C-alpha positions in Angstrom: 24.5 161.0 25.8 23.9 157.5 24.4 27.5 157.1 23.2 29.2 157.5 26.6 26.7 155.0 28.1 27.5 152.5 25.4 31.2 153.0 26.0 30.8 152.5 29.7 28.8 149.4 29.2 31.4 148.0 26.8 34.1 148.9 29.3 32.3 147.1 32.0 31.9 144.0 29.8 35.6 144.0 28.9 36.5 144.5 32.6 34.2 141.6 33.6 35.7 139.4 30.9 39.1 140.4 32.0 38.3 139.6 35.6 36.8 136.2 34.6 39.8 135.5 32.5 42.1 136.4 35.4 40.0 134.3 37.8 40.1 131.4 35.4 43.8 131.7 35.1 44.2 131.8 38.9 42.1 128.7 39.2 44.1 126.9 36.6 47.4 127.9 38.3 46.0 126.8 41.7 44.8 123.4 40.3 48.2 122.9 38.6 50.1 123.9 41.7 47.8 121.7 43.9 48.2 118.7 41.6 52.0 119.1 41.6 52.0 119.3 45.4 49.6 116.4 45.6 51.8 114.3 43.3 54.9 115.3 45.2 53.3 114.3 48.5 52.2 111.0 46.9 55.7 110.3 45.7 57.2 111.1 49.1 54.7 108.9 50.8 55.4 106.1 48.4 59.2 106.5 49.0 58.5 106.5 52.8 56.4 103.3 52.4 59.2 101.7 50.4 61.7 102.6 53.1 59.4 101.3 55.8 58.8 98.0 54.0 62.6 97.8 53.5 63.2 98.3 57.2 60.6 95.7 58.0 62.1 93.2 55.6 65.6 93.9 57.0 64.2 93.4 60.5 62.7 90.1 59.6 65.8 88.9 57.9 67.9 90.0 60.8 65.6 88.3 63.3 65.8 85.1 61.2 69.6 85.3 61.2 69.7 86.0 64.9 67.4 83.0 65.5 69.6 80.8 63.4 72.6 82.0 65.4 70.9 81.4 68.7 69.9 77.8 67.6 73.4 77.1 66.4 74.8 78.4 69.7 72.4 76.3 71.7 73.3 73.2 69.7 77.0 73.9 70.1 76.9 74.8 73.8 74.3 72.4 75.1 73.8 69.5 72.7 77.4 69.4 71.5 78.8 69.5 75.0 76.4 66.8 76.3 77.3 64.5 73.3 81.0 64.9 74.0 80.6 64.1 77.7 78.4 61.1 77.0 81.0 59.9 74.4 83.8 60.2 77.0 81.9 58.2 79.6 81.0 55.5 77.1 84.6 55.2 75.8 86.0 55.1 79.3 83.9 52.0 80.1 86.1 49.7 78.0 89.1 50.6 80.1 87.5 49.8 83.5 88.2 46.5 85.0 85.5 46.2 87.7 81.8 46.0 87.1 80.8 48.7 89.6 83.1 51.2 87.8 81.5 50.3 84.5 78.0 50.7 86.0 78.9 54.1 87.4 80.2 55.3 84.1 77.1 54.0 82.4 74.9 55.8 84.9 76.8 59.0 84.3 76.4 58.6 80.5 72.7 57.9 81.0 72.3 61.1 83.0 74.1 63.1 80.4 71.9 61.6 77.6 68.8 62.4 79.7 69.8 66.0 79.9 70.5 66.0 76.2 67.0 64.8 75.4 65.6 67.7 77.5 67.8 70.1 75.6 66.8 68.8 72.2 63.1 69.1 73.3 63.7 72.7 74.4 65.4 73.6 71.1 62.6 72.0 69.1 60.0 73.7 71.2 61.5 77.1 70.2 61.5 76.0 66.6 58.2 74.3 66.1 54.8 76.2 66.2 53.0 72.9 66.7 52.9 73.6 70.4 50.4 76.4 69.7 48.2 74.1 67.6 48.3 71.3 70.1 47.9 73.2 73.3 46.1 76.3 72.1 47.5 79.8 72.3 47.2 80.4 76.1 48.1 76.7 76.8 51.3 77.1 74.8 52.2 80.3 76.8 51.6 78.5 80.1 53.9 75.7 79.0 56.5 78.3 78.0 56.3 80.0 81.4 56.7 76.6 83.2 59.9 76.0 81.2 61.2 79.5 82.0 60.4 79.2 85.7 63.0 76.4 85.9 65.6 79.1 85.6 64.3 80.7 88.8 62.1 83.3 87.1 58.7 84.0 88.7 56.1 84.8 86.1 52.7 86.1 87.1 50.3 86.0 84.1 46.7 87.0 83.5 44.8 86.0 80.4 41.4 87.5 79.4 40.6 86.9 75.8 38.8 84.7 73.3 41.4 82.8 71.3 39.0 82.4 68.3 39.4 86.2 67.8 43.0 85.6 66.7 43.9 83.6 63.6 46.8 81.2 63.5 49.3 83.7 62.2 48.3 86.2 64.9 48.6 83.6 67.6 52.0 82.4 66.4 53.3 86.0 66.1 52.2 86.9 69.6 53.6 83.7 71.0 57.0 84.5 69.3 56.9 88.0 70.8 56.3 86.7 74.3 59.0 84.0 73.8 61.6 86.5 72.5 60.9 89.0 75.3 61.1 86.3 78.0 64.4 84.9 76.6 65.9 88.5 76.6 64.7 89.0 80.2 66.5 85.9 81.3 69.7 86.6 79.4 70.0 90.3 80.0 67.6 91.8 82.5 68.7 89.9 85.6 65.1 90.0 86.6 63.5 87.8 89.3 59.8 88.5 88.6 57.8 89.1 85.4 54.2 90.2 85.1 52.4 89.4 81.8 48.8 90.5 81.0 47.0 89.6 77.8 43.6 91.2 77.8 41.0 91.7 75.1 39.5 95.2 75.0 37.0 96.8 72.6 38.7 96.8 69.2 42.1 95.6 70.2 44.2 93.1 72.2 46.6 94.4 74.8 49.8 92.6 75.7 51.6 94.0 78.7 55.0 92.6 79.9 56.8 94.1 82.9 60.0 92.9 84.7 61.9 94.0 87.8 65.3 93.8 86.1 68.1 96.3 85.8 66.6 98.3 83.0 68.4 100.7 80.7 68.4 104.4 79.8 67.4 104.2 76.2 66.0 101.4 73.9 69.2 101.8 71.8 71.2 100.8 74.9 69.2 97.7 75.4 71.2 94.4 75.1 68.2 93.2 73.1 68.8 95.7 70.4 69.7 94.0 67.2 69.1 90.6 68.8 65.4 90.3 69.8 64.0 93.8 69.5 64.2 93.9 65.7 62.2 90.6 65.5 59.7 91.9 68.0 59.2 95.1 66.0 58.9 93.1 62.8 56.2 91.0 64.3 54.4 94.1 65.7 54.4 95.5 62.2 53.0 92.3 60.9 50.2 92.5 63.4 49.6 96.2 62.6 50.2 96.7 66.4 51.4 99.7 68.3 54.5 98.8 70.3 55.9 100.9 73.1 58.8 100.3 75.5 59.6 102.1 78.7 62.7 101.5 80.9 65.0 103.1 83.4 68.2 102.0 85.1 67.2 99.9 88.2 63.5 100.3 87.4 62.9 97.3 85.1 61.3 97.4 81.7 57.8 97.7 80.5 56.6 96.6 77.0 53.1 97.2 75.7 51.6 96.0 72.4 48.2 97.0 71.2 47.0 94.6 68.5 43.9 95.7 66.5 41.2 93.0 66.2 
């Protein structure tokens, strides 16, 4: 009677060892499989991050190229044309025989040069971030709005924030965003009124811009695509901000940016 019991006991031990071995093998397989999956996901995330960084870099480069092109166009259209007109008036003076005619040409040249000075200031204002340092963030925005309203655009704005919560780079990036959006509204939206809100809320800063322009079906159809939108997205990425855009034909455009603080 003892032999069968010993055999059963030995069988149970072997079965237990076999089960433990199988369980250990399954755990090893699971760990190996999980590690391979984990490493694959890490590799995919790394590739996505590389692509994302590449897109950001391309967007910044494209924005810089577009900015250079815009400045070159402004210099050619405004400054170049004004200089040519002033030169013509000044050259014509030598051919006039009467003093009143000379004075009239000199006055015309003076007027053209006065306009030229304003244009140069406008171009330098777009280039230089010193306006933010001199006037403060909200002061620089108010100055920008005053210049834009010369074009007949009505801008209603509301600021509710502590400027010290934003560092210099954040202030400049937000200023450039507002500047680029405003320029695109004037050039493409055919809007008459713009509403801008910049409010500080728990944990983030909210920028809201709305216009009553012609709008568009899809952001891809926006005239700003490839011109200003890439720069805006690049700056939103720099600020780690969430950017959303909503528009419809005849219903204007709304842009919201949530900047974490």
